[in-house]
mmCIF file of the N, C-alpha and C atoms, coordinates in Angstrom:
data_MODEL
# 
_entry.id   MODEL 
# 
loop_
_atom_site.group_PDB 
_atom_site.id 
_atom_site.type_symbol 
_atom_site.label_atom_id 
_atom_site.label_alt_id 
_atom_site.label_comp_id 
_atom_site.label_asym_id 
_atom_site.label_entity_id 
_atom_site.label_seq_id 
_atom_site.pdbx_PDB_ins_code 
_atom_site.Cartn_x 
_atom_site.Cartn_y 
_atom_site.Cartn_z 
_atom_site.occupancy 
_atom_site.B_iso_or_equiv 
_atom_site.pdbx_formal_charge 
_atom_site.auth_seq_id 
_atom_site.auth_comp_id 
_atom_site.auth_asym_id 
_atom_site.auth_atom_id 
_atom_site.pdbx_PDB_model_num 
ATOM 1   N N  . MET A 1 1  ? 29.120  4.748  -17.561 1.00 0.00 ? 1  MET A N  1 
ATOM 2   C CA . MET A 1 1  ? 27.460  5.171  -17.018 1.00 0.00 ? 1  MET A CA 1 
ATOM 3   C C  . MET A 1 1  ? 28.549  6.064  -15.893 1.00 0.00 ? 1  MET A C  1 
ATOM 4   N N  . ASP A 1 2  ? 27.605  8.249  -15.286 1.00 0.00 ? 2  ASP A N  1 
ATOM 5   C CA . ASP A 1 2  ? 28.057  8.808  -14.730 1.00 0.00 ? 2  ASP A CA 1 
ATOM 6   C C  . ASP A 1 2  ? 28.346  8.807  -13.067 1.00 0.00 ? 2  ASP A C  1 
ATOM 7   N N  . GLY A 1 3  ? 27.639  7.481  -12.313 1.00 0.00 ? 3  GLY A N  1 
ATOM 8   C CA . GLY A 1 3  ? 27.666  7.040  -11.048 1.00 0.00 ? 3  GLY A CA 1 
ATOM 9   C C  . GLY A 1 3  ? 26.552  8.059  -10.740 1.00 0.00 ? 3  GLY A C  1 
ATOM 10  N N  . THR A 1 4  ? 26.339  8.304  -10.996 1.00 0.00 ? 4  THR A N  1 
ATOM 11  C CA . THR A 1 4  ? 24.508  9.138  -10.418 1.00 0.00 ? 4  THR A CA 1 
ATOM 12  C C  . THR A 1 4  ? 23.521  7.762  -9.840  1.00 0.00 ? 4  THR A C  1 
ATOM 13  N N  . VAL A 1 5  ? 23.475  8.370  -8.155  1.00 0.00 ? 5  VAL A N  1 
ATOM 14  C CA . VAL A 1 5  ? 22.146  7.481  -7.935  1.00 0.00 ? 5  VAL A CA 1 
ATOM 15  C C  . VAL A 1 5  ? 20.691  7.658  -8.143  1.00 0.00 ? 5  VAL A C  1 
ATOM 16  N N  . ILE A 1 6  ? 20.038  6.676  -8.368  1.00 0.00 ? 6  ILE A N  1 
ATOM 17  C CA . ILE A 1 6  ? 18.953  6.994  -8.882  1.00 0.00 ? 6  ILE A CA 1 
ATOM 18  C C  . ILE A 1 6  ? 18.320  6.755  -8.349  1.00 0.00 ? 6  ILE A C  1 
ATOM 19  N N  . GLU A 1 7  ? 17.847  7.455  -6.615  1.00 0.00 ? 7  GLU A N  1 
ATOM 20  C CA . GLU A 1 7  ? 16.000  6.433  -5.851  1.00 0.00 ? 7  GLU A CA 1 
ATOM 21  C C  . GLU A 1 7  ? 15.056  6.959  -5.793  1.00 0.00 ? 7  GLU A C  1 
ATOM 22  N N  . LYS A 1 8  ? 13.601  5.901  -5.317  1.00 0.00 ? 8  LYS A N  1 
ATOM 23  C CA . LYS A 1 8  ? 12.730  6.239  -5.796  1.00 0.00 ? 8  LYS A CA 1 
ATOM 24  C C  . LYS A 1 8  ? 11.944  7.719  -5.414  1.00 0.00 ? 8  LYS A C  1 
ATOM 25  N N  . PRO A 1 9  ? 11.119  7.622  -5.543  1.00 0.00 ? 9  PRO A N  1 
ATOM 26  C CA . PRO A 1 9  ? 10.660  9.802  -5.804  1.00 0.00 ? 9  PRO A CA 1 
ATOM 27  C C  . PRO A 1 9  ? 10.010  9.613  -5.227  1.00 0.00 ? 9  PRO A C  1 
ATOM 28  N N  . SER A 1 10 ? 9.905   10.597 -4.459  1.00 0.00 ? 10 SER A N  1 
ATOM 29  C CA . SER A 1 10 ? 9.288   10.516 -3.260  1.00 0.00 ? 10 SER A CA 1 
ATOM 30  C C  . SER A 1 10 ? 6.875   10.326 -3.412  1.00 0.00 ? 10 SER A C  1 
ATOM 31  N N  . LYS A 1 11 ? 6.556   9.996  -2.807  1.00 0.00 ? 11 LYS A N  1 
ATOM 32  C CA . LYS A 1 11 ? 5.118   10.259 -2.843  1.00 0.00 ? 11 LYS A CA 1 
ATOM 33  C C  . LYS A 1 11 ? 4.803   11.776 -3.108  1.00 0.00 ? 11 LYS A C  1 
ATOM 34  N N  . PRO A 1 12 ? 3.818   11.220 -4.444  1.00 0.00 ? 12 PRO A N  1 
ATOM 35  C CA . PRO A 1 12 ? 2.789   12.244 -4.929  1.00 0.00 ? 12 PRO A CA 1 
ATOM 36  C C  . PRO A 1 12 ? 2.234   13.159 -4.014  1.00 0.00 ? 12 PRO A C  1 
ATOM 37  N N  . THR A 1 13 ? 2.137   14.234 -3.335  1.00 0.00 ? 13 THR A N  1 
ATOM 38  C CA . THR A 1 13 ? 1.942   15.276 -2.794  1.00 0.00 ? 13 THR A CA 1 
ATOM 39  C C  . THR A 1 13 ? -0.124  15.390 -2.568  1.00 0.00 ? 13 THR A C  1 
ATOM 40  N N  . ASN A 1 14 ? -0.796  15.997 -1.618  1.00 0.00 ? 14 ASN A N  1 
ATOM 41  C CA . ASN A 1 14 ? -1.643  16.767 -2.103  1.00 0.00 ? 14 ASN A CA 1 
ATOM 42  C C  . ASN A 1 14 ? -3.350  15.736 -2.246  1.00 0.00 ? 14 ASN A C  1 
ATOM 43  N N  . LEU A 1 15 ? -2.751  14.655 -1.963  1.00 0.00 ? 15 LEU A N  1 
ATOM 44  C CA . LEU A 1 15 ? -4.047  13.941 -2.340  1.00 0.00 ? 15 LEU A CA 1 
ATOM 45  C C  . LEU A 1 15 ? -4.793  13.623 -1.857  1.00 0.00 ? 15 LEU A C  1 
ATOM 46  N N  . ARG A 1 16 ? -6.129  14.119 -2.666  1.00 0.00 ? 16 ARG A N  1 
ATOM 47  C CA . ARG A 1 16 ? -7.733  15.152 -2.134  1.00 0.00 ? 16 ARG A CA 1 
ATOM 48  C C  . ARG A 1 16 ? -8.116  14.365 -3.733  1.00 0.00 ? 16 ARG A C  1 
ATOM 49  N N  . VAL A 1 17 ? -9.653  13.385 -2.966  1.00 0.00 ? 17 VAL A N  1 
ATOM 50  C CA . VAL A 1 17 ? -11.752 13.549 -3.540  1.00 0.00 ? 17 VAL A CA 1 
ATOM 51  C C  . VAL A 1 17 ? -11.550 14.242 -2.992  1.00 0.00 ? 17 VAL A C  1 
ATOM 52  N N  . THR A 1 18 ? -11.790 15.274 -4.971  1.00 0.00 ? 18 THR A N  1 
ATOM 53  C CA . THR A 1 18 ? -12.681 16.652 -4.726  1.00 0.00 ? 18 THR A CA 1 
ATOM 54  C C  . THR A 1 18 ? -14.536 15.581 -5.533  1.00 0.00 ? 18 THR A C  1 
ATOM 55  N N  . ASP A 1 19 ? -14.775 14.580 -5.790  1.00 0.00 ? 19 ASP A N  1 
ATOM 56  C CA . ASP A 1 19 ? -15.993 14.863 -6.609  1.00 0.00 ? 19 ASP A CA 1 
ATOM 57  C C  . ASP A 1 19 ? -16.307 13.032 -5.436  1.00 0.00 ? 19 ASP A C  1 
ATOM 58  N N  . ILE A 1 20 ? -17.685 12.413 -4.556  1.00 0.00 ? 20 ILE A N  1 
ATOM 59  C CA . ILE A 1 20 ? -17.840 11.912 -4.774  1.00 0.00 ? 20 ILE A CA 1 
ATOM 60  C C  . ILE A 1 20 ? -19.077 11.126 -4.890  1.00 0.00 ? 20 ILE A C  1 
ATOM 61  N N  . TRP A 1 21 ? -19.860 10.684 -6.080  1.00 0.00 ? 21 TRP A N  1 
ATOM 62  C CA . TRP A 1 21 ? -21.246 9.870  -6.034  1.00 0.00 ? 21 TRP A CA 1 
ATOM 63  C C  . TRP A 1 21 ? -21.268 8.224  -6.241  1.00 0.00 ? 21 TRP A C  1 
ATOM 64  N N  . LYS A 1 22 ? -22.482 8.730  -6.483  1.00 0.00 ? 22 LYS A N  1 
ATOM 65  C CA . LYS A 1 22 ? -22.859 6.849  -6.234  1.00 0.00 ? 22 LYS A CA 1 
ATOM 66  C C  . LYS A 1 22 ? -21.753 6.115  -6.995  1.00 0.00 ? 22 LYS A C  1 
ATOM 67  N N  . ASP A 1 23 ? -21.270 6.316  -8.072  1.00 0.00 ? 23 ASP A N  1 
ATOM 68  C CA . ASP A 1 23 ? -20.897 5.699  -9.125  1.00 0.00 ? 23 ASP A CA 1 
ATOM 69  C C  . ASP A 1 23 ? -19.593 5.711  -9.496  1.00 0.00 ? 23 ASP A C  1 
ATOM 70  N N  . TYR A 1 24 ? -18.742 7.588  -9.015  1.00 0.00 ? 24 TYR A N  1 
ATOM 71  C CA . TYR A 1 24 ? -17.513 7.631  -9.098  1.00 0.00 ? 24 TYR A CA 1 
ATOM 72  C C  . TYR A 1 24 ? -17.018 7.950  -8.350  1.00 0.00 ? 24 TYR A C  1 
ATOM 73  N N  . MET A 1 25 ? -15.956 9.086  -8.442  1.00 0.00 ? 25 MET A N  1 
ATOM 74  C CA . MET A 1 25 ? -15.372 9.668  -7.357  1.00 0.00 ? 25 MET A CA 1 
ATOM 75  C C  . MET A 1 25 ? -14.170 10.090 -7.899  1.00 0.00 ? 25 MET A C  1 
ATOM 76  N N  . THR A 1 26 ? -13.308 11.699 -7.383  1.00 0.00 ? 26 THR A N  1 
ATOM 77  C CA . THR A 1 26 ? -11.874 11.634 -8.546  1.00 0.00 ? 26 THR A CA 1 
ATOM 78  C C  . THR A 1 26 ? -10.737 11.696 -8.543  1.00 0.00 ? 26 THR A C  1 
ATOM 79  N N  . VAL A 1 27 ? -10.293 11.300 -7.818  1.00 0.00 ? 27 VAL A N  1 
ATOM 80  C CA . VAL A 1 27 ? -8.548  11.497 -7.622  1.00 0.00 ? 27 VAL A CA 1 
ATOM 81  C C  . VAL A 1 27 ? -7.656  13.100 -7.901  1.00 0.00 ? 27 VAL A C  1 
ATOM 82  N N  . VAL A 1 28 ? -7.522  13.887 -6.899  1.00 0.00 ? 28 VAL A N  1 
ATOM 83  C CA . VAL A 1 28 ? -6.910  14.798 -7.473  1.00 0.00 ? 28 VAL A CA 1 
ATOM 84  C C  . VAL A 1 28 ? -5.417  14.483 -6.716  1.00 0.00 ? 28 VAL A C  1 
ATOM 85  N N  . TRP A 1 29 ? -3.828  15.047 -7.622  1.00 0.00 ? 29 TRP A N  1 
ATOM 86  C CA . TRP A 1 29 ? -2.845  15.285 -6.785  1.00 0.00 ? 29 TRP A CA 1 
ATOM 87  C C  . TRP A 1 29 ? -1.930  16.205 -6.984  1.00 0.00 ? 29 TRP A C  1 
ATOM 88  N N  . GLU A 1 30 ? -0.433  16.317 -6.329  1.00 0.00 ? 30 GLU A N  1 
ATOM 89  C CA . GLU A 1 30 ? 0.438   17.019 -7.200  1.00 0.00 ? 30 GLU A CA 1 
ATOM 90  C C  . GLU A 1 30 ? 1.790   16.143 -7.761  1.00 0.00 ? 30 GLU A C  1 
ATOM 91  N N  . PRO A 1 31 ? 1.952   16.345 -8.616  1.00 0.00 ? 31 PRO A N  1 
ATOM 92  C CA . PRO A 1 31 ? 3.360   15.736 -8.629  1.00 0.00 ? 31 PRO A CA 1 
ATOM 93  C C  . PRO A 1 31 ? 4.305   15.866 -6.865  1.00 0.00 ? 31 PRO A C  1 
ATOM 94  N N  . PRO A 1 32 ? 5.713   14.726 -6.976  1.00 0.00 ? 32 PRO A N  1 
ATOM 95  C CA . PRO A 1 32 ? 6.425   13.881 -5.804  1.00 0.00 ? 32 PRO A CA 1 
ATOM 96  C C  . PRO A 1 32 ? 7.527   15.376 -5.805  1.00 0.00 ? 32 PRO A C  1 
ATOM 97  N N  . GLN A 1 33 ? 7.513   15.906 -4.450  1.00 0.00 ? 33 GLN A N  1 
ATOM 98  C CA . GLN A 1 33 ? 8.860   16.335 -4.355  1.00 0.00 ? 33 GLN A CA 1 
ATOM 99  C C  . GLN A 1 33 ? 9.777   17.190 -4.418  1.00 0.00 ? 33 GLN A C  1 
ATOM 100 N N  . SER A 1 34 ? 10.420  15.167 -5.217  1.00 0.00 ? 34 SER A N  1 
ATOM 101 C CA . SER A 1 34 ? 11.493  15.132 -5.092  1.00 0.00 ? 34 SER A CA 1 
ATOM 102 C C  . SER A 1 34 ? 11.501  13.930 -6.576  1.00 0.00 ? 34 SER A C  1 
ATOM 103 N N  . ASP A 1 35 ? 12.005  13.484 -7.346  1.00 0.00 ? 35 ASP A N  1 
ATOM 104 C CA . ASP A 1 35 ? 11.366  12.919 -8.355  1.00 0.00 ? 35 ASP A CA 1 
ATOM 105 C C  . ASP A 1 35 ? 12.641  10.989 -8.334  1.00 0.00 ? 35 ASP A C  1 
ATOM 106 N N  . GLY A 1 36 ? 13.135  11.379 -6.817  1.00 0.00 ? 36 GLY A N  1 
ATOM 107 C CA . GLY A 1 36 ? 14.434  10.810 -6.877  1.00 0.00 ? 36 GLY A CA 1 
ATOM 108 C C  . GLY A 1 36 ? 15.496  10.507 -7.458  1.00 0.00 ? 36 GLY A C  1 
ATOM 109 N N  . GLY A 1 37 ? 15.545  11.875 -9.518  1.00 0.00 ? 37 GLY A N  1 
ATOM 110 C CA . GLY A 1 37 ? 17.157  11.814 -9.943  1.00 0.00 ? 37 GLY A CA 1 
ATOM 111 C C  . GLY A 1 37 ? 16.481  11.054 -10.777 1.00 0.00 ? 37 GLY A C  1 
ATOM 112 N N  . SER A 1 38 ? 15.061  10.742 -11.663 1.00 0.00 ? 38 SER A N  1 
ATOM 113 C CA . SER A 1 38 ? 14.652  10.393 -12.486 1.00 0.00 ? 38 SER A CA 1 
ATOM 114 C C  . SER A 1 38 ? 12.939  10.711 -12.514 1.00 0.00 ? 38 SER A C  1 
ATOM 115 N N  . GLN A 1 39 ? 12.956  11.624 -14.624 1.00 0.00 ? 39 GLN A N  1 
ATOM 116 C CA . GLN A 1 39 ? 12.001  12.092 -14.445 1.00 0.00 ? 39 GLN A CA 1 
ATOM 117 C C  . GLN A 1 39 ? 10.808  10.745 -14.106 1.00 0.00 ? 39 GLN A C  1 
ATOM 118 N N  . VAL A 1 40 ? 9.843   11.632 -12.945 1.00 0.00 ? 40 VAL A N  1 
ATOM 119 C CA . VAL A 1 40 ? 8.729   10.358 -13.093 1.00 0.00 ? 40 VAL A CA 1 
ATOM 120 C C  . VAL A 1 40 ? 8.013   10.230 -14.443 1.00 0.00 ? 40 VAL A C  1 
ATOM 121 N N  . THR A 1 41 ? 7.564   9.057  -14.312 1.00 0.00 ? 41 THR A N  1 
ATOM 122 C CA . THR A 1 41 ? 6.433   8.411  -15.848 1.00 0.00 ? 41 THR A CA 1 
ATOM 123 C C  . THR A 1 41 ? 5.715   7.640  -15.967 1.00 0.00 ? 41 THR A C  1 
ATOM 124 N N  . GLY A 1 42 ? 5.019   8.203  -14.786 1.00 0.00 ? 42 GLY A N  1 
ATOM 125 C CA . GLY A 1 42 ? 3.531   7.605  -14.666 1.00 0.00 ? 42 GLY A CA 1 
ATOM 126 C C  . GLY A 1 42 ? 3.315   7.201  -13.564 1.00 0.00 ? 42 GLY A C  1 
ATOM 127 N N  . TYR A 1 43 ? 2.181   7.458  -12.852 1.00 0.00 ? 43 TYR A N  1 
ATOM 128 C CA . TYR A 1 43 ? 1.595   6.594  -11.808 1.00 0.00 ? 43 TYR A CA 1 
ATOM 129 C C  . TYR A 1 43 ? 0.392   5.274  -11.260 1.00 0.00 ? 43 TYR A C  1 
ATOM 130 N N  . THR A 1 44 ? 0.706   5.158  -10.335 1.00 0.00 ? 44 THR A N  1 
ATOM 131 C CA . THR A 1 44 ? -0.830  3.627  -10.002 1.00 0.00 ? 44 THR A CA 1 
ATOM 132 C C  . THR A 1 44 ? -1.293  4.213  -9.236  1.00 0.00 ? 44 THR A C  1 
ATOM 133 N N  . LEU A 1 45 ? -2.637  4.117  -9.696  1.00 0.00 ? 45 LEU A N  1 
ATOM 134 C CA . LEU A 1 45 ? -3.542  3.586  -8.313  1.00 0.00 ? 45 LEU A CA 1 
ATOM 135 C C  . LEU A 1 45 ? -4.096  3.034  -8.648  1.00 0.00 ? 45 LEU A C  1 
ATOM 136 N N  . GLU A 1 46 ? -3.697  2.651  -6.966  1.00 0.00 ? 46 GLU A N  1 
ATOM 137 C CA . GLU A 1 46 ? -5.295  1.311  -6.479  1.00 0.00 ? 46 GLU A CA 1 
ATOM 138 C C  . GLU A 1 46 ? -5.370  1.543  -4.691  1.00 0.00 ? 46 GLU A C  1 
ATOM 139 N N  . GLN A 1 47 ? -6.341  0.735  -4.567  1.00 0.00 ? 47 GLN A N  1 
ATOM 140 C CA . GLN A 1 47 ? -7.592  0.954  -3.606  1.00 0.00 ? 47 GLN A CA 1 
ATOM 141 C C  . GLN A 1 47 ? -7.560  -0.158 -3.094  1.00 0.00 ? 47 GLN A C  1 
ATOM 142 N N  . ARG A 1 48 ? -7.486  0.957  -1.527  1.00 0.00 ? 48 ARG A N  1 
ATOM 143 C CA . ARG A 1 48 ? -7.771  -0.968 -0.635  1.00 0.00 ? 48 ARG A CA 1 
ATOM 144 C C  . ARG A 1 48 ? -9.308  -0.917 0.196   1.00 0.00 ? 48 ARG A C  1 
ATOM 145 N N  . ASP A 1 49 ? -10.233 -1.546 0.722   1.00 0.00 ? 49 ASP A N  1 
ATOM 146 C CA . ASP A 1 49 ? -11.442 -1.336 1.190   1.00 0.00 ? 49 ASP A CA 1 
ATOM 147 C C  . ASP A 1 49 ? -10.979 -1.394 2.241   1.00 0.00 ? 49 ASP A C  1 
ATOM 148 N N  . ALA A 1 50 ? -11.754 -0.698 3.455   1.00 0.00 ? 50 ALA A N  1 
ATOM 149 C CA . ALA A 1 50 ? -11.301 -0.091 4.841   1.00 0.00 ? 50 ALA A CA 1 
ATOM 150 C C  . ALA A 1 50 ? -11.077 -2.141 5.426   1.00 0.00 ? 50 ALA A C  1 
ATOM 151 N N  . PHE A 1 51 ? -11.986 -2.557 5.597   1.00 0.00 ? 51 PHE A N  1 
ATOM 152 C CA . PHE A 1 51 ? -11.669 -3.918 6.441   1.00 0.00 ? 51 PHE A CA 1 
ATOM 153 C C  . PHE A 1 51 ? -11.031 -4.796 5.116   1.00 0.00 ? 51 PHE A C  1 
ATOM 154 N N  . ASP A 1 52 ? -10.850 -5.002 4.332   1.00 0.00 ? 52 ASP A N  1 
ATOM 155 C CA . ASP A 1 52 ? -9.515  -5.494 3.228   1.00 0.00 ? 52 ASP A CA 1 
ATOM 156 C C  . ASP A 1 52 ? -8.209  -5.131 3.713   1.00 0.00 ? 52 ASP A C  1 
ATOM 157 N N  . VAL A 1 53 ? -6.852  -6.782 3.687   1.00 0.00 ? 53 VAL A N  1 
ATOM 158 C CA . VAL A 1 53 ? -5.711  -6.417 4.380   1.00 0.00 ? 53 VAL A CA 1 
ATOM 159 C C  . VAL A 1 53 ? -5.102  -5.788 1.606   1.00 0.00 ? 53 VAL A C  1 
ATOM 160 N N  . ASN A 1 54 ? -5.438  -6.175 1.084   1.00 0.00 ? 54 ASN A N  1 
ATOM 161 C CA . ASN A 1 54 ? -4.780  -6.143 -0.085  1.00 0.00 ? 54 ASN A CA 1 
ATOM 162 C C  . ASN A 1 54 ? -5.125  -4.986 -0.787  1.00 0.00 ? 54 ASN A C  1 
ATOM 163 N N  . TYR A 1 55 ? -4.848  -4.313 -1.701  1.00 0.00 ? 55 TYR A N  1 
ATOM 164 C CA . TYR A 1 55 ? -4.775  -3.578 -2.763  1.00 0.00 ? 55 TYR A CA 1 
ATOM 165 C C  . TYR A 1 55 ? -5.263  -3.770 -3.973  1.00 0.00 ? 55 TYR A C  1 
ATOM 166 N N  . LYS A 1 56 ? -6.040  -3.521 -4.198  1.00 0.00 ? 56 LYS A N  1 
ATOM 167 C CA . LYS A 1 56 ? -6.956  -3.681 -6.349  1.00 0.00 ? 56 LYS A CA 1 
ATOM 168 C C  . LYS A 1 56 ? -6.223  -3.214 -7.193  1.00 0.00 ? 56 LYS A C  1 
ATOM 169 N N  . PHE A 1 57 ? -5.411  -3.526 -7.785  1.00 0.00 ? 57 PHE A N  1 
ATOM 170 C CA . PHE A 1 57 ? -5.251  -2.088 -8.905  1.00 0.00 ? 57 PHE A CA 1 
ATOM 171 C C  . PHE A 1 57 ? -6.283  -1.501 -9.852  1.00 0.00 ? 57 PHE A C  1 
ATOM 172 N N  . ILE A 1 58 ? -6.111  -0.327 -10.189 1.00 0.00 ? 58 ILE A N  1 
ATOM 173 C CA . ILE A 1 58 ? -6.914  0.537  -10.484 1.00 0.00 ? 58 ILE A CA 1 
ATOM 174 C C  . ILE A 1 58 ? -6.748  0.643  -11.917 1.00 0.00 ? 58 ILE A C  1 
ATOM 175 N N  . ALA A 1 59 ? -5.569  2.102  -12.174 1.00 0.00 ? 59 ALA A N  1 
ATOM 176 C CA . ALA A 1 59 ? -5.180  2.292  -13.456 1.00 0.00 ? 59 ALA A CA 1 
ATOM 177 C C  . ALA A 1 59 ? -3.477  2.585  -13.415 1.00 0.00 ? 59 ALA A C  1 
ATOM 178 N N  . SER A 1 60 ? -2.862  2.295  -14.540 1.00 0.00 ? 60 SER A N  1 
ATOM 179 C CA . SER A 1 60 ? -1.702  2.886  -14.619 1.00 0.00 ? 60 SER A CA 1 
ATOM 180 C C  . SER A 1 60 ? -1.898  4.568  -15.683 1.00 0.00 ? 60 SER A C  1 
ATOM 181 N N  . ILE A 1 61 ? -1.281  5.724  -15.327 1.00 0.00 ? 61 ILE A N  1 
ATOM 182 C CA . ILE A 1 61 ? -1.702  6.979  -15.982 1.00 0.00 ? 61 ILE A CA 1 
ATOM 183 C C  . ILE A 1 61 ? -0.165  7.574  -15.913 1.00 0.00 ? 61 ILE A C  1 
ATOM 184 N N  . ASP A 1 62 ? -0.497  8.885  -16.500 1.00 0.00 ? 62 ASP A N  1 
ATOM 185 C CA . ASP A 1 62 ? 1.082   9.706  -17.434 1.00 0.00 ? 62 ASP A CA 1 
ATOM 186 C C  . ASP A 1 62 ? 1.182   9.935  -16.180 1.00 0.00 ? 62 ASP A C  1 
ATOM 187 N N  . ALA A 1 63 ? 2.625   10.619 -16.349 1.00 0.00 ? 63 ALA A N  1 
ATOM 188 C CA . ALA A 1 63 ? 3.477   11.122 -15.272 1.00 0.00 ? 63 ALA A CA 1 
ATOM 189 C C  . ALA A 1 63 ? 2.386   12.470 -15.256 1.00 0.00 ? 63 ALA A C  1 
ATOM 190 N N  . ASN A 1 64 ? 1.769   12.767 -16.811 1.00 0.00 ? 64 ASN A N  1 
ATOM 191 C CA . ASN A 1 64 ? 1.096   14.380 -17.063 1.00 0.00 ? 64 ASN A CA 1 
ATOM 192 C C  . ASN A 1 64 ? -0.571  14.207 -16.628 1.00 0.00 ? 64 ASN A C  1 
ATOM 193 N N  . THR A 1 65 ? -0.663  13.492 -16.151 1.00 0.00 ? 65 THR A N  1 
ATOM 194 C CA . THR A 1 65 ? -1.816  13.607 -15.146 1.00 0.00 ? 65 THR A CA 1 
ATOM 195 C C  . THR A 1 65 ? -1.769  13.520 -13.630 1.00 0.00 ? 65 THR A C  1 
ATOM 196 N N  . THR A 1 66 ? -2.954  13.921 -13.319 1.00 0.00 ? 66 THR A N  1 
ATOM 197 C CA . THR A 1 66 ? -2.864  13.556 -11.725 1.00 0.00 ? 66 THR A CA 1 
ATOM 198 C C  . THR A 1 66 ? -4.246  14.601 -10.913 1.00 0.00 ? 66 THR A C  1 
ATOM 199 N N  . GLN A 1 67 ? -5.220  13.432 -12.068 1.00 0.00 ? 67 GLN A N  1 
ATOM 200 C CA . GLN A 1 67 ? -6.500  13.663 -11.572 1.00 0.00 ? 67 GLN A CA 1 
ATOM 201 C C  . GLN A 1 67 ? -6.998  11.438 -12.035 1.00 0.00 ? 67 GLN A C  1 
ATOM 202 N N  . TYR A 1 68 ? -7.784  11.257 -11.865 1.00 0.00 ? 68 TYR A N  1 
ATOM 203 C CA . TYR A 1 68 ? -8.445  10.397 -11.829 1.00 0.00 ? 68 TYR A CA 1 
ATOM 204 C C  . TYR A 1 68 ? -9.911  10.091 -11.728 1.00 0.00 ? 68 TYR A C  1 
ATOM 205 N N  . GLN A 1 69 ? -11.057 9.708  -12.655 1.00 0.00 ? 69 GLN A N  1 
ATOM 206 C CA . GLN A 1 69 ? -12.475 9.005  -11.632 1.00 0.00 ? 69 GLN A CA 1 
ATOM 207 C C  . GLN A 1 69 ? -11.839 8.076  -11.586 1.00 0.00 ? 69 GLN A C  1 
ATOM 208 N N  . VAL A 1 70 ? -12.648 7.520  -10.581 1.00 0.00 ? 70 VAL A N  1 
ATOM 209 C CA . VAL A 1 70 ? -12.435 5.612  -10.137 1.00 0.00 ? 70 VAL A CA 1 
ATOM 210 C C  . VAL A 1 70 ? -14.040 5.836  -10.079 1.00 0.00 ? 70 VAL A C  1 
ATOM 211 N N  . CYS A 1 71 ? -14.468 4.382  -10.881 1.00 0.00 ? 71 CYS A N  1 
ATOM 212 C CA . CYS A 1 71 ? -15.485 4.249  -11.174 1.00 0.00 ? 71 CYS A CA 1 
ATOM 213 C C  . CYS A 1 71 ? -15.666 2.875  -9.839  1.00 0.00 ? 71 CYS A C  1 
ATOM 214 N N  . LEU A 1 72 ? -16.814 2.830  -9.359  1.00 0.00 ? 72 LEU A N  1 
ATOM 215 C CA . LEU A 1 72 ? -17.030 2.439  -7.689  1.00 0.00 ? 72 LEU A CA 1 
ATOM 216 C C  . LEU A 1 72 ? -17.670 1.531  -7.914  1.00 0.00 ? 72 LEU A C  1 
ATOM 217 N N  . ALA A 1 73 ? -19.084 1.462  -8.810  1.00 0.00 ? 73 ALA A N  1 
ATOM 218 C CA . ALA A 1 73 ? -20.105 0.426  -8.726  1.00 0.00 ? 73 ALA A CA 1 
ATOM 219 C C  . ALA A 1 73 ? -19.109 -0.343 -9.782  1.00 0.00 ? 73 ALA A C  1 
# 
C-alpha cells in the first residue's frame, strides 16, 4: 500500500432535467470535478417526492452514462 488516501468524490455537476412529459423525464449531469482519488465507477439515481421523507432507488448507472430517462408512471 502506498499511503494514498481515497476520499468520497464530489457530487456530479450541472444536474438538470431536459425533458418532462406525463410519463417520463430525462435527467442529465456532468461528472464530478473531483473523483476523490479513485476512478468513478457509476452513479446511483434516487428520487424523493416533495412531501416524503425518504428517497426511492431509481437506477444504478455506469460511469460513462451522464443522462437517464426516469419513468414517472
